[in-house]
C-alpha positions in Angstrom: 42.3 22.6 -90.5 44.6 19.6 -90.3 48.1 20.2 -88.9 50.7 19.7 -91.6 52.9 16.7 -90.9 56.6 17.4 -90.7 57.9 14.2 -89.0 59.5 12.9 -92.2 61.4 16.1 -92.9 62.2 16.5 -89.2 63.7 13.1 -88.8 64.9 12.1 -92.3 64.8 15.2 -94.4 68.6 15.5 -94.8 69.2 11.8 -95.0 66.3 10.6 -97.2 64.6 13.7 -98.6 62.3 11.9 -101.1 61.1 9.4 -98.5 60.5 12.4 -96.1 58.5 14.2 -98.8 56.4 11.1 -99.5 55.7 10.6 -95.8 54.7 14.2 -95.1 53.0 15.2 -98.4 51.6 12.0 -99.8 50.8 9.6 -96.9 50.0 12.2 -94.2 49.0 14.9 -96.6 47.0 13.5 -99.5 45.9 10.0 -98.1 45.0 11.1 -94.6 43.2 14.1 -96.0 40.6 12.0 -97.8 38.0 12.6 -95.0 35.1 12.2 -97.4 36.1 8.6 -98.1 37.2 7.6 -94.6 37.4 9.7 -91.4 40.6 10.3 -89.6 39.2 8.4 -86.6 38.5 5.3 -88.8 41.9 5.6 -90.5 43.5 5.7 -87.0 41.7 2.5 -85.9 42.7 0.7 -89.2 46.3 1.9 -88.9 46.6 0.9 -85.2 45.2 -2.6 -86.1 47.7 -3.0 -88.9 50.7 -1.9 -86.9 49.7 -4.1 -83.9 49.2 -7.1 -86.2 52.7 -6.6 -87.6 54.3 -6.0 -84.2 55.5 -2.5 -85.1 55.2 -1.0 -81.6 57.3 2.2 -82.0 55.0 3.3 -84.8 52.0 1.9 -83.0 52.7 4.2 -80.0 52.7 7.3 -82.2 49.5 6.2 -84.0 47.7 5.4 -80.7 48.5 9.0 -79.7 47.1 10.2 -83.0 44.1 7.9 -82.6 43.3 9.4 -79.2 43.4 12.9 -80.8 41.2 11.6 -83.6 38.5 10.6 -81.1 39.2 6.9 -80.6 38.2 6.2 -77.0 40.0 4.0 -74.5 37.1 1.5 -74.6 37.4 1.3 -78.4 41.2 0.9 -78.3 40.8 -1.9 -75.6 38.2 -3.6 -77.8 40.4 -3.3 -80.9 43.4 -4.9 -79.1 41.3 -7.6 -77.5 39.7 -8.5 -80.8 43.1 -8.6 -82.6 44.7 -10.8 -79.8 42.9 -13.7 -81.4 44.1 -12.9 -85.0 47.5 -11.2 -84.5 48.7 -13.0 -81.4 48.4 -12.8 -77.6 52.0 -11.5 -77.0 51.3 -8.6 -79.5 48.2 -7.8 -77.6 50.0 -7.7 -74.3 52.6 -5.3 -75.8 49.9 -3.1 -77.3 48.0 -3.0 -74.0 51.2 -1.6 -72.3 51.2 1.2 -74.9 47.4 1.9 -74.7 47.5 2.0 -70.9 50.3 4.6 -70.9 48.6 6.7 -73.6 45.0 6.5 -72.3 45.8 7.2 -68.7 47.7 10.4 -69.4 
């Protein structure tokens, strides 16, 4: 059973309740639950690639942690970052490697 996401409500529930609901119930509820169409592991890799490409490192850190829990190995994350360095930018890869090193050496 997948753990119910509460980050939206925990951080923004009082301030932006509709956004919090969409985050927890739709994005992390309905969309991430579509395992038949795409595994959580693959969704994690896609999400990490997207966040790295955009330079959204606070969110990337959380999603790398989720990716590790979803079975993405250190070697796969290293390869993802190395590959994207040529498409998203070398500085973004350097930043992403700092996060990956921290997460995958815990």
